C-alpha positions as CSV (number, residue, x, y, z in Angstrom):
1,G,50.6,37.2,1.0
2,T,47.3,37.4,2.7
3,R,44.4,38.9,0.9
4,A,42.4,41.8,2.3
5,G,38.7,42.1,1.9
6,Y,37.4,38.6,2.8
7,N,34.0,40.1,3.4
8,L,33.7,41.1,-0.3
9,P,32.0,38.8,-2.8
10,N,34.8,36.6,-4.1
11,R,35.7,37.8,-7.6
12,D,39.1,36.0,-7.5
13,T,37.7,32.7,-8.6
14,D,38.7,32.1,-12.2
15,E,35.8,33.4,-14.3
16,T,35.6,33.9,-18.1
17,Y,34.3,37.0,-19.7
18,I,33.4,37.8,-23.2
19,V,34.3,41.4,-24.2
20,R,31.8,43.5,-26.1
21,S,34.1,46.4,-27.2
22,E,32.4,47.6,-30.4
23,G,31.7,51.3,-30.3
24,L,33.9,51.9,-27.3
25,K,36.4,54.7,-27.3
26,L,39.0,55.5,-24.6
27,V,39.7,59.3,-24.6
28,R,41.9,61.4,-22.5
29,R,40.2,63.9,-20.0
30,G,42.9,65.9,-18.2
31,S,45.0,63.5,-16.2
32,D,42.4,60.7,-16.4
33,F,40.6,59.0,-19.3
34,Q,37.0,58.3,-20.2
35,L,35.8,55.1,-21.7
36,K,32.9,56.3,-23.9
37,L,30.1,54.2,-25.2
38,G,27.5,56.4,-26.8
39,E,26.3,58.8,-24.2
40,T,27.8,56.8,-21.4
41,A,31.3,57.6,-20.0
42,I,33.2,55.6,-17.5
43,V,36.0,57.4,-15.7
44,V,39.3,55.5,-16.0
45,T,42.3,56.7,-14.0
46,A,45.9,56.6,-15.4
47,T,46.5,53.6,-13.0
48,Q,43.5,51.7,-14.4
49,K,44.2,52.5,-18.1
50,P,46.5,49.5,-18.7
51,A,43.8,47.2,-17.4
52,V,41.2,48.8,-19.7
53,D,43.6,48.7,-22.7
54,W,44.2,45.0,-22.1
55,V,40.6,44.1,-21.7
56,L,39.7,46.0,-24.9
57,S,42.4,44.0,-26.8
58,Q,40.7,40.7,-25.9
59,E,37.7,38.9,-27.3
60,R,37.4,36.9,-24.1
61,F,39.6,36.3,-21.1
62,T,39.8,34.6,-17.8
63,T,40.3,36.5,-14.6
64,A,43.5,34.5,-14.0
65,A,44.9,35.7,-17.4
66,F,43.8,39.3,-16.6
67,N,45.5,39.2,-13.2
68,N,48.7,37.6,-14.6
69,A,49.0,40.1,-17.4
70,L,48.3,43.1,-15.2
71,S,50.2,42.2,-12.0
72,D,51.6,45.7,-11.8
73,V,48.2,47.3,-11.7
74,P,46.9,47.4,-8.1
75,H,44.5,44.6,-7.2
76,D,41.7,47.0,-6.2
77,D,42.0,48.8,-9.5
78,R,41.8,45.5,-11.4
79,R,38.8,44.4,-9.5
80,H,37.1,47.8,-10.0
81,I,37.6,47.7,-13.7
82,V,36.1,44.2,-14.1
83,R,33.1,45.2,-11.8
84,V,32.4,48.4,-13.6
85,L,32.7,47.0,-17.1
86,A,30.5,44.0,-16.1
87,E,27.9,46.4,-14.7
88,R,27.8,48.2,-18.1
89,T,27.6,44.8,-19.9
90,I,30.9,45.5,-21.7
91,L,32.0,42.3,-20.0
92,I,29.6,39.3,-20.2
93,P,30.4,36.4,-17.7
94,L,30.2,33.0,-19.3
């Protein structure tokens, strides 16, 4: 199929990330979840939770492996999780 969002920075190239998961806790908040790191909390929807669980189970991963493992998670949700976790330096690009 064709990909929407050609004007966005291309995050679909195969990148490798190191996961810094020490001190992270995923806790339920109502119908959603929060990924807590100290005082910081990242809201995670039920749709995004499988992607977060998978990332936290890895020491490092490629975006290709991430997308293959989580093909049932919507593309936008997968991209959002990688972006947010990278902004918080939970994911470190190699």
